C-alpha positions, -999 to +999 in steps of 0.1 A: -001+000-001+014+034-009+022+060+017+008+096+017+045+105+009+047+083-021+012+097-033+025+131-029+057+123-049+038+107-078+048+122-112+019+141-128+010+153-163+021+186-153+055+174-143+059+157-177+047+188-195+071+210-176+101+189-185+091+185-220+082+222-223+047+217-240+012+221-228-006+200-202-032+192-230-006+179-254+007+156-227-028+144-218-036+138-253-006+115-256-005+097-223-044+096-216-055+093-251-080+123-246-098+140-273-082+174-280-079+199-306-041+203-296-019+193-325+010+170-314+038+163-339+053+128-340+086+140-327+069+156-298+048+125-291+080+105-290+095+131-266+067+130-243+066+091-240+103+091-235+103+117-207+072+100-191+092+067-189+122+085-176+105+103-147+084+070-140+051+084-148+021+061-140-013+070-152-042+074-128-064+047-139-095+062-120-089+095-134-086+081-168-119+062-167-136+093-155-123+113-184-131+086-211-162+075-193-149+039-196-132+015-174-129-013-200-143-038-174-172-061-179-190-076-149-203-111-147-227-112-118-237-141-097-267-139-075-260-170-057-229-186-043-203-187-067-193-224-074-164-220-099-159-258-098-193-265-113-191-273-150-219-249-160-204-220-140-168-227-153-182-228-189-200-194-185-170-178-168-146-192-196-169-180-225-171-145-207-134-143-205-130-152-239-155-124-250-136-099-227-103-109-244-118-104-280-134-071-272-106-055-251-121-059-218-111-073-185-136-095-166-149-089-133-165-117-113-192-102-089-210-124-064-235-111-039-227-109-003-250-124+023-274-099+034-264-076+007-296-056-008-304-055-044-302-016-040-266-021-026-256-042-055-272-019-082-254+011-068-220-006-070-227-019-104-238+013-121-216+038-103-188+038-130-171+005-119-180-013-150-189-008-187-213-036-190-231-062-171-239-099-177-261-118-154-288-147-152-323-138-162-334-156-130-315-132-107-333-112-080-363-096-096-357-064-077-324-060-090-333-067-126-360-041-121-336-016-109-311-024-139-339-016-164-331+020-162-294+018-158-272+038-181-249+008-183-257-019-208-269-053-196-274-087-212-290-118-197-286-156-200-299-185-202-334-175-214-349-143-230-367-115-212-385-085-225-363-060-205-327-068-216-309-083-247-303-119-242-286-151-253-308-184-247-305-221-254-333-236-277-348-254-246-379-263-264-360-281-290-340-299-265-371-309-246-387-323-278-357-343-286-355-358-251-391-367-250-391-382-284-361-402-274-378-415-243-410-423-261-391-443-287-374-462-258-411-471-244-412-447-217-446-431-210-444-421-173-416-393-168-404-374-139-389-339-143-365-329-114-368-292-110-347-268-093-361-261-059-367-223-058-361-210-093-393-209-116-374-219-148-388-221-183-372-253-189-399-275-171-426-256-191-408-267-224-407-303-212-444-301-200-454-289-235-433-317-251-446-345-232-483-333-237-475-332-274-463-368-274-489-380-251-466-388-223-472-384-186-448-359-169-447-353-131-426-324-117-408-328-085-384-304-066-349-315-057-341-311-020-317-284-024-296-266-050-272-291-053-297-317-065-299-340-034-329-363-034-361-352-019-385-372+004-411-369-024-387-386-049-377-413-026-413-424-024-417-422-061-386-442-070-395-470-044-431-476-056-439-510-070-426-514-104-460-512-120-467-478-104-435-460-106-421-438-133-396-453-157-375-422-167-363-391-148-355-357-168-331-336-147-329-298-145-292-302-153-263-326-154-253-322-117-289-331-107-286-361-130-251-373-114-266-370-079-296-391-089-272-416-105-253-420-071-286-424-052-298-450-076-267-470-072-268-469-035-305-481-036-295-508-062-319-494-087-306-503-120-300-475-147-314-477-174-332-510-168-353-498-140-351-462-143-336-441-172-320-407-164-315-376-187-295-346-178-295-311-195-262-291-200-237-314-216-210-298-195-174-314-192-171-331-158-140-341-141-131-366-131-149-386-159-180-402-148-182-440-147-210-439-172-218-416-201-249-396-192-279-390-218-281-353-219-288-320-239-256-303-249-259-265-245-231-242-258-228-222-225-192-210-236-204-195-268-236-179-252-214-161-226-191-149-252-219-134-273-235-119-241-203-100-236-203-089-272-239-074-266-226-051-237-194-041-253-201-038-291-232-016-288-214+017-293-211+030-328-233+001-343-264+009-363-282-020-347-277-049-324-294-082-322-315-081-292-320-119-287-298-147-296-311-183-295-285-210-297-292-246-310-289-277-287-279-312-293-292-345-278-263-367-266-274-403-261-253-422-235-255-453-214-284-439-189-312-443-214 
């Protein structure tokens, strides 16, 4: 940490201007890339850079960002506890980082503190800290409403909203592919394992796909955000064979792997007794002992394009407000 004396001895633009013998505006134009009508020759520019290096001049990043009204930082916001070891989360972060590298930005990971209000989060995000914000469409509704009037560009994932530009997976196509696959395997009574407290659009897609194919779908909630097995599910899976479902579709791959571990412990055979399908297609490590049937979603590419939405908007005649990405059914050993 710099001392007060060190701060007071910082080399300023005025010091460089005095040494070179030119105006403050000329030095600011060269070192801070500010807009100015001051003409600066190539020889003078070279002399300013040389003297600045000799004097140990270091730019004040905060002052520069205030002048340019840009920080070259994009925030990736997480409303829940940030688990970077989760395949989905790591894919989103990697894609956002790739987008930032492509568009000359630095990536800021911003996770909400316990007891931090939506108003406090909003104030920090829009006070000049970042140039753009990418966040999940299922984030705190109060925060999303506050961001609707923000001067900072915002993009959301993984499904579209009316308020912000968005990147989304074609969940309806994925649901149709899964349900058609299960029907072809002879399944008619299917469970959908949903996230416990997010009212997500994915379950509605599976509901519509099951009804279109004449299949019965029962929605159950996992016990927690990690996908552990709820009491309601235990009762379902242990019913007499004639009365229990024969297939389970999970909110994501993590929920599917949790279920597979449980079924192994209970000696319920997969897929003979119960078929299991995930949704993500995210890479997992270590490699699971069996290949999961799932829907591959290009989270990395989606996050990349979300960053482009909040950094490329300047100087463009138009911007695609909503991008939908195709998904692919991957048939593994669990169906």
